[in-house]
VEXFI-858123 format. One line per field, with one value per residue (C-alpha): residue number from 0; y, z, x. Coordinates in nm, 2 decimals. Each point is the difference from the previous one (the first is absolute). Layout:
% VEXFI-858123
num <- c(NUM ...)
c2 <- c(Y ...)
c3 <- c(Z ...)
c1 <- c(X ...)
% end
This chain:
% VEXFI-858123
num <- c(0 1 2 3 4 5 6 7 8 9 10 11 12 13 14 15 16 17 18 19 20 21 22 23 24 25 26 27 28 29 30 31 32 33 34 35 36 37 38 39 40 41 42 43 44 45 46 47 48 49 50 51 52 53 54 55 56 57 58 59 60 61 62 63 64 65 66 67 68 69 70 71 72 73 74 75 76 77 78 79 80 81 82 83 84 85 86 87 88 89 90 91 92 93 94 95 96 97 98 99 100 101 102 103 104 105 106 107 108 109 110 111 112 113 114 115 116 117 118 119 120 121 122 123 124 125 126 127 128 129 130 131 132 133 134 135 136 137 138 139 140 141 142 143 144 145 146 147 148 149 150 151 152 153 154 155 156 157 158 159 160 161 162 163 164 165 166 167 168 169 170 171 172 173 174 175 176 177 178 179 180 181 182 183 184 185 186 187 188 189 190 191 192 193 194 195 196 197 198 199 200 201 202 203 204 205 206 207 208 209 210 211 212 213 214 215 216 217 218 219 220 221 222 223 224 225 226 227 228 229 230 231 232 233 234 235 236 237 238 239 240 241 242 243 244 245 246 247 248 249 250 251 252 253 254 255 256 257 258 259 260 261 262 263 264 265 266 267 268 269 270 271 272 273 274 275 276 277 278 279 280 281 282 283 284 285 286 287 288 289 290 291 292 293 294 295 296 297 298 299 300 301 302 303 304 305 306 307 308 309 310 311 312 313 314 315 316 317 318 319 320 321 322 323 324 325 326 327 328 329 330 331 332 333 334 335 336 337 338 339 340 341 342 343 344 345 346 347 348 349 350 351 352 353 354 355 356 357 358 359 360 361 362 363 364 365 366 367 368 369 370 371 372 373 374 375 376 377 378 379 380 381 382 383 384 385 386 387 388 389 390 391 392 393 394 395 396 397 398 399 400 401 402 403 404 405 406 407 408 409 410 411 412 413 414 415 416 417 418 419 420 421 422 423 424 425 426 427 428 429 430 431 432 433 434 435 436 437 438 439 440 441 442 443 444 445 446 447 448 449 450 451 452 453 454 455 456)
c2 <- c(-0.33 -0.11 -0.33 0.10 0.08 -0.34 -0.17 0.20 -0.09 -0.37 0.03 0.19 -0.24 -0.19 -0.34 -0.13 0.26 0.31 0.32 0.15 -0.14 0.22 -0.17 0.23 0.30 0.05 0.17 -0.27 -0.27 0.14 0.08 -0.28 -0.24 -0.14 -0.14 -0.17 -0.14 -0.15 -0.15 -0.16 -0.12 -0.16 -0.19 -0.11 -0.11 -0.23 -0.14 -0.05 -0.20 -0.25 0.00 -0.10 -0.25 -0.18 0.01 -0.22 -0.24 -0.28 0.05 -0.08 -0.29 -0.20 -0.12 -0.17 -0.15 -0.32 -0.07 0.00 -0.24 0.20 -0.19 0.30 -0.02 0.28 0.13 0.03 0.17 0.26 0.06 0.05 0.26 0.17 0.03 0.30 0.18 -0.07 0.12 0.29 0.14 -0.03 0.16 0.28 0.09 0.05 0.19 0.23 0.18 -0.03 0.29 0.28 -0.17 -0.12 0.18 -0.10 -0.07 -0.25 -0.18 -0.05 -0.10 -0.27 -0.12 -0.06 -0.18 -0.22 -0.18 -0.17 -0.25 -0.16 0.00 -0.17 -0.23 -0.12 -0.05 -0.25 -0.16 -0.10 -0.19 -0.29 -0.18 -0.09 0.36 -0.02 0.18 0.21 0.15 0.11 0.15 0.20 0.12 0.09 0.21 0.17 0.09 0.22 0.25 0.09 0.09 0.16 0.29 0.14 0.18 0.19 0.09 0.16 0.23 0.10 0.10 0.19 0.21 0.09 0.13 0.29 -0.09 0.08 -0.27 -0.26 -0.20 0.00 -0.09 -0.26 -0.15 -0.03 -0.15 -0.25 -0.08 -0.05 -0.18 -0.23 -0.11 -0.19 -0.26 -0.05 0.01 -0.29 -0.21 0.08 -0.07 -0.31 -0.25 0.13 0.02 -0.34 -0.16 0.02 0.02 0.38 0.01 -0.31 -0.23 0.29 -0.04 -0.38 -0.29 -0.02 -0.19 -0.25 0.13 -0.27 0.08 -0.26 -0.11 0.30 -0.06 0.28 0.18 0.33 0.24 0.12 0.17 0.26 0.14 0.14 0.04 0.23 0.28 -0.02 0.22 0.25 0.04 0.04 0.28 0.18 -0.01 0.17 0.26 0.08 0.05 0.23 0.21 0.02 0.27 0.03 0.27 0.19 -0.11 -0.20 -0.15 -0.25 -0.33 0.13 0.32 -0.20 -0.20 0.29 -0.13 -0.28 0.26 0.11 -0.22 0.08 -0.20 -0.31 0.10 0.05 -0.34 -0.17 0.16 -0.07 -0.37 0.00 0.14 -0.10 -0.29 -0.15 0.08 -0.17 -0.28 -0.10 0.03 -0.25 -0.24 0.03 -0.26 -0.27 0.08 -0.08 -0.32 -0.12 0.11 -0.08 -0.23 -0.34 0.06 -0.13 0.25 0.19 0.35 0.08 0.24 0.20 0.08 0.20 0.10 0.30 0.16 0.10 0.19 0.15 0.15 0.11 0.17 0.18 0.13 0.12 0.21 0.13 0.09 0.18 0.29 -0.04 0.01 0.33 0.14 -0.16 -0.06 -0.34 -0.06 -0.04 -0.24 -0.21 -0.01 -0.13 -0.26 -0.14 -0.03 -0.16 -0.26 -0.10 -0.05 -0.20 -0.24 -0.05 -0.08 -0.25 -0.18 0.02 -0.12 -0.31 0.08 -0.09 -0.35 -0.08 -0.32 0.04 0.20 0.22 0.22 0.09 0.30 0.16 -0.08 0.17 0.30 0.06 -0.04 0.26 0.23 -0.03 0.09 0.30 0.15 -0.08 0.20 0.29 -0.01 -0.01 0.32 0.18 -0.09 0.13 0.33 -0.01 -0.05 0.30 0.21 -0.16 0.08 0.33 0.18 -0.19 -0.12 -0.22 -0.18 -0.04 -0.16 -0.24 -0.10 -0.09 -0.23 -0.15 -0.07 -0.16 -0.21 -0.15 -0.05 -0.18 -0.29 -0.04 -0.28 -0.19 0.05 -0.07 -0.30 -0.17 0.07 -0.10 -0.31 -0.09 0.09 -0.24 -0.28 0.03 0.12 -0.14 0.31 0.36 0.13 0.06 0.21 0.22 0.04 0.12 0.23 0.16 0.07 0.16 0.22 0.11 0.11 0.18 0.18 0.11 0.15 0.18 0.15 0.11 0.17 0.11 0.02 0.09 0.36 0.15 -0.28 0.05 0.01 0.04 -0.15)
c3 <- c(-1.57 -0.24 -0.18 -0.29 0.25 0.16 -0.33 -0.07 0.34 -0.07 -0.36 0.11 0.28 -0.02 -0.13 0.25 0.27 0.06 0.01 0.30 0.28 0.28 0.14 0.31 -0.23 -0.02 -0.35 -0.14 0.15 -0.13 -0.35 -0.07 0.29 0.08 -0.34 -0.03 0.35 -0.02 -0.34 0.14 0.31 -0.22 -0.23 0.28 0.22 -0.27 -0.05 0.38 0.01 -0.23 0.20 0.32 -0.20 -0.15 0.34 0.15 -0.28 0.18 0.32 -0.21 -0.18 0.28 0.14 -0.33 -0.09 0.21 -0.16 -0.35 0.07 0.14 0.30 0.22 0.38 0.22 0.10 -0.37 -0.08 0.27 -0.13 -0.35 0.13 0.19 -0.28 -0.18 0.32 0.05 -0.35 0.02 0.31 -0.14 -0.33 0.19 0.16 -0.35 -0.12 0.29 -0.17 -0.37 -0.07 0.09 -0.22 -0.30 0.02 0.01 -0.37 -0.04 0.33 -0.02 -0.36 0.04 0.33 -0.17 -0.31 0.19 0.19 -0.33 0.09 0.31 -0.11 -0.33 0.18 0.25 -0.28 -0.15 0.33 0.13 -0.31 0.10 0.34 -0.09 0.05 0.29 0.32 -0.05 -0.31 0.19 0.26 -0.27 -0.16 0.34 0.06 -0.33 0.09 0.27 -0.27 0.03 0.37 -0.05 -0.22 0.26 0.15 -0.33 -0.03 0.34 0.00 -0.36 0.10 0.31 -0.22 -0.25 0.26 0.25 0.37 0.06 -0.25 0.07 0.24 -0.26 -0.30 0.18 0.16 -0.34 -0.17 0.27 0.09 -0.36 -0.07 0.29 -0.18 -0.22 0.27 0.03 -0.38 -0.05 0.27 -0.12 -0.37 0.04 0.10 -0.29 -0.28 0.07 -0.06 -0.38 -0.30 0.00 -0.26 -0.20 -0.11 0.02 0.38 -0.01 0.12 0.33 0.31 0.18 0.34 0.26 0.35 0.18 -0.24 -0.22 -0.33 -0.27 -0.25 0.10 -0.17 0.27 -0.26 -0.05 0.35 -0.12 -0.37 -0.01 0.14 -0.30 -0.25 0.27 0.10 -0.36 -0.07 0.32 -0.04 -0.34 0.14 0.29 -0.24 -0.23 0.27 0.31 0.09 0.28 0.27 0.00 0.36 -0.04 0.24 -0.02 0.19 0.25 0.07 0.07 0.27 0.24 0.10 0.20 0.23 0.13 0.28 -0.13 -0.31 0.22 0.22 -0.31 -0.13 0.31 -0.03 -0.37 0.06 0.25 -0.26 -0.35 0.11 0.16 -0.30 -0.25 0.24 0.08 -0.36 -0.10 0.29 0.03 -0.27 0.14 0.36 -0.10 -0.18 0.28 0.31 -0.13 -0.30 0.18 0.12 -0.19 -0.25 0.02 -0.15 -0.33 0.09 -0.32 0.07 0.31 -0.06 -0.22 0.27 0.23 -0.26 -0.14 0.34 0.08 -0.33 0.03 0.34 -0.12 -0.27 0.23 0.29 -0.21 0.00 0.37 0.08 -0.19 0.24 0.33 -0.05 -0.04 0.35 0.18 -0.26 0.02 0.38 -0.04 -0.25 0.23 0.30 -0.20 -0.16 0.34 0.13 -0.30 0.03 0.37 -0.09 -0.26 0.25 0.28 -0.21 -0.14 -0.37 -0.07 0.16 -0.10 0.09 -0.27 -0.30 0.21 0.10 -0.37 -0.03 0.31 -0.13 -0.33 0.17 0.23 -0.30 -0.19 0.30 -0.01 -0.37 0.07 0.26 -0.20 -0.29 0.24 0.11 -0.36 -0.07 0.32 -0.02 -0.36 0.11 0.31 -0.14 -0.24 0.31 0.22 -0.28 -0.10 0.02 -0.30 -0.26 -0.18 0.32 0.07 -0.34 0.06 0.34 -0.16 -0.23 0.27 0.25 -0.28 -0.09 0.35 0.04 -0.33 0.18 0.18 -0.24 0.05 0.38 0.06 -0.23 0.13 0.37 -0.02 -0.18 0.24 0.30 -0.13 -0.11 0.29 0.29 -0.08 -0.07 -0.11 0.36 0.06 -0.31 0.09 0.36 -0.14 -0.24 0.28 0.19 -0.32 -0.04 0.36 -0.06 -0.33 0.15 0.30 -0.24 -0.19 0.32 0.15 -0.30 -0.21 0.20 0.37 0.12 -0.05 -0.23 -0.22 -0.34 0.02 -0.29)
c1 <- c(0.59 -0.28 -0.05 0.23 0.27 -0.04 0.04 0.31 0.14 -0.03 0.13 0.30 0.08 0.33 -0.12 -0.25 0.10 -0.22 0.20 -0.18 -0.22 -0.14 -0.31 0.00 -0.04 -0.38 0.02 0.23 -0.22 -0.32 0.12 0.25 0.08 -0.35 -0.08 0.34 -0.01 -0.35 0.08 0.31 -0.19 -0.27 0.23 0.24 -0.28 -0.14 0.34 0.04 -0.32 0.16 0.32 -0.19 -0.21 0.30 0.19 -0.27 -0.06 0.18 -0.21 -0.31 0.15 0.16 -0.33 -0.07 0.34 -0.04 -0.34 0.14 0.28 0.29 0.16 0.06 -0.06 -0.14 0.34 0.10 -0.32 0.05 0.35 -0.13 -0.25 0.29 0.25 -0.16 0.02 0.37 0.08 -0.25 0.16 0.35 -0.09 -0.18 0.33 0.14 -0.31 0.02 0.29 -0.09 -0.24 0.25 0.26 -0.19 -0.34 -0.36 -0.04 0.28 -0.04 -0.38 0.00 0.27 -0.14 -0.34 0.14 0.24 -0.28 -0.08 0.28 -0.15 -0.37 0.09 0.24 -0.26 -0.25 0.24 0.10 -0.34 -0.11 0.23 0.01 0.36 0.11 0.25 -0.05 0.32 -0.15 -0.31 0.23 0.19 -0.33 -0.14 0.31 -0.04 -0.36 0.16 0.06 -0.36 0.05 0.34 -0.10 -0.24 0.30 0.04 -0.37 -0.04 0.31 -0.09 -0.36 0.11 0.22 -0.28 -0.24 0.00 0.01 -0.36 -0.11 0.26 -0.22 -0.28 0.23 0.20 -0.32 -0.16 0.30 0.09 -0.36 -0.12 0.33 -0.06 -0.33 0.23 0.05 -0.37 -0.04 0.24 -0.16 -0.35 0.06 0.20 -0.28 -0.21 0.26 0.15 -0.34 0.00 0.23 0.02 0.27 -0.09 0.28 0.25 0.05 0.03 -0.20 -0.20 0.10 -0.21 -0.11 -0.08 -0.14 -0.20 -0.27 0.04 0.19 0.00 0.23 0.15 0.25 0.23 0.22 -0.27 0.05 0.34 -0.03 -0.29 0.22 0.24 -0.20 -0.09 0.37 0.10 -0.25 0.07 0.37 -0.02 -0.25 0.24 0.29 -0.21 -0.18 0.21 0.26 0.25 0.02 0.34 0.09 0.32 0.25 0.28 -0.02 0.26 -0.20 -0.32 0.17 -0.04 -0.34 0.16 0.17 -0.34 -0.15 -0.35 0.07 0.02 -0.30 -0.22 0.13 -0.14 -0.34 -0.03 0.09 -0.29 -0.24 0.10 0.21 -0.31 -0.22 0.24 0.10 -0.36 -0.10 0.27 -0.08 -0.38 -0.09 0.23 -0.11 -0.35 0.11 0.22 -0.20 -0.35 0.06 -0.04 -0.35 -0.30 -0.13 0.33 -0.01 0.17 0.28 -0.02 -0.37 0.11 0.37 -0.08 -0.22 0.29 0.21 -0.32 -0.10 0.36 0.03 -0.33 0.08 0.34 -0.17 -0.28 0.23 0.25 -0.25 -0.07 0.38 0.03 -0.26 0.10 0.37 0.16 0.14 -0.32 -0.14 0.32 -0.05 -0.35 0.11 0.27 -0.23 -0.28 0.23 0.14 -0.35 -0.11 0.30 -0.09 -0.36 0.11 0.21 -0.26 -0.29 0.18 -0.06 0.36 -0.05 -0.35 -0.19 -0.27 -0.08 -0.23 0.30 0.06 -0.22 0.15 0.35 -0.08 -0.16 0.31 0.23 -0.20 0.02 0.38 -0.01 -0.22 0.22 0.32 -0.16 -0.07 0.36 0.13 -0.19 0.11 0.37 0.03 -0.15 0.22 0.35 0.01 -0.09 0.27 0.25 -0.16 0.33 0.13 -0.25 0.26 0.08 -0.38 -0.04 0.30 -0.13 -0.34 0.20 0.22 -0.28 -0.20 0.31 0.03 -0.37 -0.01 0.17 -0.33 -0.12 0.32 0.02 -0.37 -0.03 0.31 -0.06 -0.37 0.10 0.27 -0.22 -0.27 0.24 0.25 -0.20 -0.34 -0.20 0.01 -0.04 0.37 0.02 -0.29 0.13 0.33 -0.18 -0.19 0.33 0.15 -0.32 0.05 0.36 -0.08 -0.31 0.22 0.25 -0.27 -0.16 0.33 0.15 -0.30 -0.32 0.05 0.00 0.34 0.12 0.30 -0.17 -0.38 -0.17)
% end
């Protein structure tokens, strides 16, 4: 099929649905499928960057809210950081089933445009210290829409590509998409420092911290996404198409009858759940654990590094996973994360007596992000192989595991906050995390790695 045939195929499609999609057919892939698939991947990946960035807006803002007059205590701040994770995980459950029902074009376009609601809402809320806490909680929940739609992106992409390229394609999309977390936390301290939108975005707030008093524009941290979301939403509607793989909600429930759906959920909570969870909690951990020492570090100068490293390794190790298989990399990830948790507890960086422990603390946290990124890449190569007998189920499991792991920001932020506030330090949380990593790694070894395992991957 040549280029003119490809154009005809798209024009003759029923609305946004392609008539034929056969990525495993080499001729079809070479003449038609490859161009459509890579175009779709490019556009949806850019959109996913903004999804992740908006999902973590609150984690970057909470460290500044008390200094501009909002009377929120540490527990309240951790809950604000956690709410997008709660909503994101719940919405991912919904998104897990949407693409086979409504198609890529409609789902991704609407998911991109609807995020205008929370980013504009937060831009309005932060300009007044009189904005009540419950309003911030509602807006934090709405930010979860940026985390929820991930479970539509991944199943969609897995359907567009042949099995031999799924690790690469999913690694690129998820890894580059994850850069959105780092993007938001990197841009925030810069863009809140000046009137980026003039009088349109409102007046500045007075920031007070010690002897430092200055004007900042916290609303910029959210509002700058609005024009980008609007443009991308329109482009998605105009340029995306949907693969003709359709199933009702009831038909898709068959994934829950397979025990491997639940095993994959555990290993993805270990990898992406940790990445997203630590990304949400890292800024506040720096503030709470090291913020009372003289010359305390600015959390936002370091917070973006973890998501940046985790995202980069997810991209790079997608290619590695295609060569080595995903199971062995997941195994390495689990062992490494257990060891790192143990080192953090043993060295005392979670209960410091001086600021001198801070570099080691940051280094160990960045190591956790690194291996979480490796595991993110390996698992998304692994799951389509585990469910290789049914590509549609494999796509749905990608969505479902992502849905559960999206609760990571909620679970991690709340439990770390409660561990610090209720038990005196983050040590109990990291000890519990190490035990969970042990269990998930054991599942991975028994069913997917060891000689004679049930589903080698």
